Structure formats: C-alpha cells, structure tokens
Backbone bond lengths (Angstrom), bond angles and torsions (degrees), N, CA, C in turn:
res aa  C-N    CA-C-N  psi(-1)  N-CA   C-N-CA  omega(-1)  CA-C   N-CA-C  phi
1 W - - - 1.450 - - 1.517 111.35 -
2 D 1.316 115.88 140.31 1.436 121.00 175.29 1.532 107.74 -99.36
3 Y 1.339 115.55 84.81 1.458 119.82 -175.24 1.508 113.28 -62.66
4 K 1.313 117.63 -31.40 1.445 120.61 -177.91 1.558 111.25 -64.19
5 S 1.317 117.62 -43.43 1.454 120.24 -179.66 1.532 110.09 -71.35
6 V 1.312 118.17 -33.28 1.471 120.15 176.90 1.533 108.82 -65.04
7 E 1.310 117.21 -45.12 1.467 121.95 179.16 1.499 109.33 -60.97
8 T 1.309 118.11 -44.01 1.454 120.76 179.97 1.512 112.04 -62.75
9 S 1.314 116.96 -41.17 1.471 120.17 -178.67 1.520 110.18 -68.18
10 I 1.316 118.40 -27.74 1.468 120.77 -179.50 1.513 109.75 -81.98
11 T 1.303 119.69 -45.46 1.439 122.74 -170.41 1.525 115.67 -89.66
12 K 1.317 117.95 -25.37 1.476 119.86 -171.45 1.525 113.74 -114.63
13 S 1.294 118.05 1.34 1.427 121.73 -178.66 1.530 110.03 -78.53
14 S 1.315 115.31 134.70 1.476 118.27 177.96 1.538 110.55 -86.85
15 I 1.324 115.29 -7.51 1.485 119.69 178.75 1.506 108.20 -93.67
16 P 1.339 116.96 123.36 1.462 119.51 178.00 1.535 109.80 -62.67
17 R 1.321 116.18 134.33 1.475 121.60 -178.74 1.521 112.57 -90.73
18 T 1.277 118.26 -24.16 1.474 121.41 -175.43 1.518 109.45 -138.14
19 K 1.333 114.15 138.31 1.468 117.87 174.16 1.520 107.27 -94.22
20 H 1.309 116.15 136.92 1.453 121.42 178.73 1.529 108.88 -109.67
21 Y 1.312 113.87 135.09 1.482 119.52 176.45 1.520 107.08 -122.24
22 Y 1.307 116.56 137.00 1.433 122.62 177.59 1.519 109.49 -122.27
23 A 1.293 114.46 134.10 1.457 120.21 177.03 1.533 109.56 -78.38
24 D 1.284 116.72 146.44 1.452 121.96 177.14 1.543 109.60 -72.81
25 A 1.330 115.63 148.65 1.449 120.78 177.68 1.542 109.50 -57.40
26 Y 1.291 114.82 139.96 1.478 123.87 177.35 1.532 111.46 61.41
27 C 1.287 118.52 27.17 1.480 123.35 177.18 1.529 108.87 -122.82
28 S 1.304 116.55 63.09 1.468 119.59 -175.12 1.491 113.90 -63.39
29 W 1.367 118.02 -19.59 1.458 119.93 177.69 1.538 111.82 -67.40
30 Q 1.323 117.38 -13.92 1.470 121.54 174.73 1.514 111.40 -77.59
31 R 1.323 117.13 -12.14 1.438 122.87 177.33 1.528 107.22 -122.37
32 G 1.319 115.84 89.51 1.475 122.45 -170.89 1.516 115.67 -52.93
33 S 1.327 115.53 -50.87 1.479 117.57 -178.20 1.512 111.58 -64.83
34 N 1.316 119.22 -33.94 1.460 123.42 178.77 1.526 107.69 -64.92
35 E 1.304 117.94 -44.73 1.469 121.91 179.58 1.508 111.37 -61.33
36 N 1.347 116.91 -41.54 1.450 120.42 178.66 1.542 111.54 -63.47
37 L 1.324 116.25 -41.53 1.460 118.86 179.34 1.573 110.27 -65.69
38 N 1.314 114.95 -39.16 1.479 118.74 178.07 1.513 109.95 -61.00
39 K 1.323 118.49 -41.54 1.454 121.73 177.38 1.513 112.06 -60.50
40 M 1.327 116.08 -41.38 1.447 120.08 178.37 1.531 110.91 -62.87
41 I 1.282 116.88 -43.58 1.482 120.57 179.37 1.521 110.56 -64.11
42 R 1.342 116.58 -40.50 1.470 122.63 -177.73 1.526 111.63 -66.91
43 R 1.299 118.98 -13.31 1.482 119.82 172.53 1.511 109.79 -64.66
44 F 1.310 115.95 -26.59 1.478 121.03 -175.01 1.532 112.62 -110.16
45 I 1.366 115.06 -36.45 1.439 121.15 -174.97 1.545 108.99 -122.67
46 P 1.316 118.00 108.36 1.473 119.17 -177.92 1.534 112.48 -61.10
47 K 1.301 114.99 149.55 1.471 120.89 178.31 1.538 109.41 -60.67
48 G 1.313 115.61 135.68 1.449 120.97 179.63 1.507 112.53 96.35
49 R 1.311 118.29 -15.07 1.463 121.48 179.90 1.516 108.79 -88.54
50 S 1.307 116.01 139.72 1.466 121.24 -177.38 1.534 109.82 -76.74
51 F 1.328 113.41 140.76 1.466 119.57 176.07 1.531 109.25 -66.89
52 K 1.291 116.95 -22.32 1.492 121.05 -179.03 1.528 111.28 -64.43
53 E 1.339 116.31 -18.86 1.476 119.55 179.22 1.530 112.31 -76.39
54 Y 1.327 117.02 -6.06 1.467 121.68 -175.84 1.508 110.62 -112.69
55 S 1.301 114.82 143.28 1.473 119.96 -179.35 1.527 109.83 -74.18
56 R 1.279 115.81 162.90 1.488 121.35 175.72 1.523 108.91 -58.45
57 N 1.324 118.18 -40.77 1.462 121.52 179.50 1.525 112.98 -63.32
58 E 1.350 116.89 -38.23 1.434 119.92 178.32 1.535 110.20 -67.67
59 I 1.298 117.78 -41.50 1.476 121.64 177.12 1.533 110.11 -63.09
60 K 1.330 116.90 -42.78 1.458 121.11 177.97 1.533 111.93 -61.53
61 R 1.338 116.34 -37.60 1.462 120.35 177.98 1.532 111.87 -64.88
62 I 1.319 116.14 -41.49 1.463 122.03 176.54 1.547 108.90 -64.11
63 Q 1.311 116.19 -44.97 1.469 121.18 179.86 1.546 110.34 -59.29
64 K 1.314 116.30 -45.03 1.454 121.94 -178.98 1.539 109.69 -62.75
65 W 1.333 116.00 -42.63 1.468 119.59 -179.65 1.539 110.44 -63.47
66 M 1.364 115.81 -42.40 1.446 119.90 179.92 1.546 112.23 -65.24
67 N 1.320 116.67 -39.99 1.452 120.27 -178.78 1.518 113.16 -74.44
68 N 1.328 117.07 -13.27 1.442 121.41 177.75 1.520 113.90 -109.71
69 Y 1.328 115.42 14.39 1.472 122.21 179.81 1.516 107.67 -90.24
70 P 1.359 117.85 125.68 1.463 119.85 179.52 1.564 110.18 -65.45
71 R 1.332 114.08 139.31 1.468 118.45 -176.48 1.526 111.02 -126.48
72 K 1.318 113.82 135.22 1.458 120.82 179.61 1.535 111.73 -55.58
73 I 1.332 116.19 -42.74 1.472 121.24 -178.93 1.504 111.83 -57.97
74 F 1.327 119.38 -26.41 1.457 124.12 178.60 1.511 111.54 -102.69
75 D 1.332 117.59 24.45 1.468 121.41 -178.53 1.498 109.80 59.96
76 F 1.317 118.69 39.37 1.443 128.04 178.14 1.531 114.20 64.57
77 K 1.325 113.80 24.82 1.485 120.04 170.18 1.541 106.08 -92.14
78 T 1.319 116.35 164.08 1.462 118.37 178.44 1.519 109.16 -89.91
79 S 1.342 116.60 165.12 1.462 120.20 175.31 1.506 110.60 -61.17
80 N 1.314 117.40 -38.53 1.479 121.46 177.81 1.525 111.69 -60.96
81 D 1.360 115.69 -42.38 1.466 119.30 177.63 1.517 112.30 -60.08
82 V 1.331 115.77 -45.77 1.486 121.11 -178.88 1.530 108.43 -64.51
83 Y 1.331 116.71 -45.53 1.487 120.93 -177.75 1.519 109.33 -60.95
84 E 1.314 118.28 -48.53 1.490 120.72 -178.11 1.529 112.06 -63.10
85 K 1.344 115.96 -37.78 1.447 118.37 176.41 1.505 113.57 -63.52
86 K 1.379 115.78 -38.91 1.446 120.31 176.12 1.528 112.34 -63.64
87 L 1.348 115.95 -39.06 1.454 119.90 177.74 1.532 112.05 -65.14
88 E 1.326 115.44 -39.12 1.469 119.55 179.09 1.537 110.76 -64.81
89 A 1.314 116.66 -35.61 1.463 120.94 -179.18 1.514 113.30 -75.57
90 A 1.287 117.61 -20.22 1.471 120.50 -178.01 1.515 113.44 -76.54
C-alpha cells in the first residue's frame, strides 16, 4: 500500500469524496431501518409509554423476539443467524 498517496487524496483533494445526508429531527421515516425497528418495538410498547414501566426481563424478551425475526434485507434470515455466521467466519 502506498499510504502517503492515500493520505494525500483524502486530505488535500478539493473534490468531496463522500456525500453526507442527515435526517431531520423527529423525521424517523427518513431513516427506513430505524422506522422499521420502531414499529417492531411498538408491537409491545405503545408510543408515549415509558420504557421504565417495563422490567429488564420484558425488554430482553422483546429484544430476543426482534433478533429472531426473519428479515427481507438478510434474505429472510434472522439478525442472530447473520451475527453468528459472521462470528464463525472471523
């Protein structure tokens, strides 16, 4: 690797290399995966209700359900399946 030329291209280029997009505050629909996770949580905890009203075990149960839910983005595998496969490959 020629680290010097990489550093130069990053720090001295007048051409932006990456476009940054920021979602507006309180506009979760601008962040699709965030909105989907919120919908999953809202199956168990209604909007406006404090998480403090729920025990650690109840939150863990919701977390387990979410992590074992098949997702289209993962070719209908669960988050746990994808995570464990990554660990095996490491």
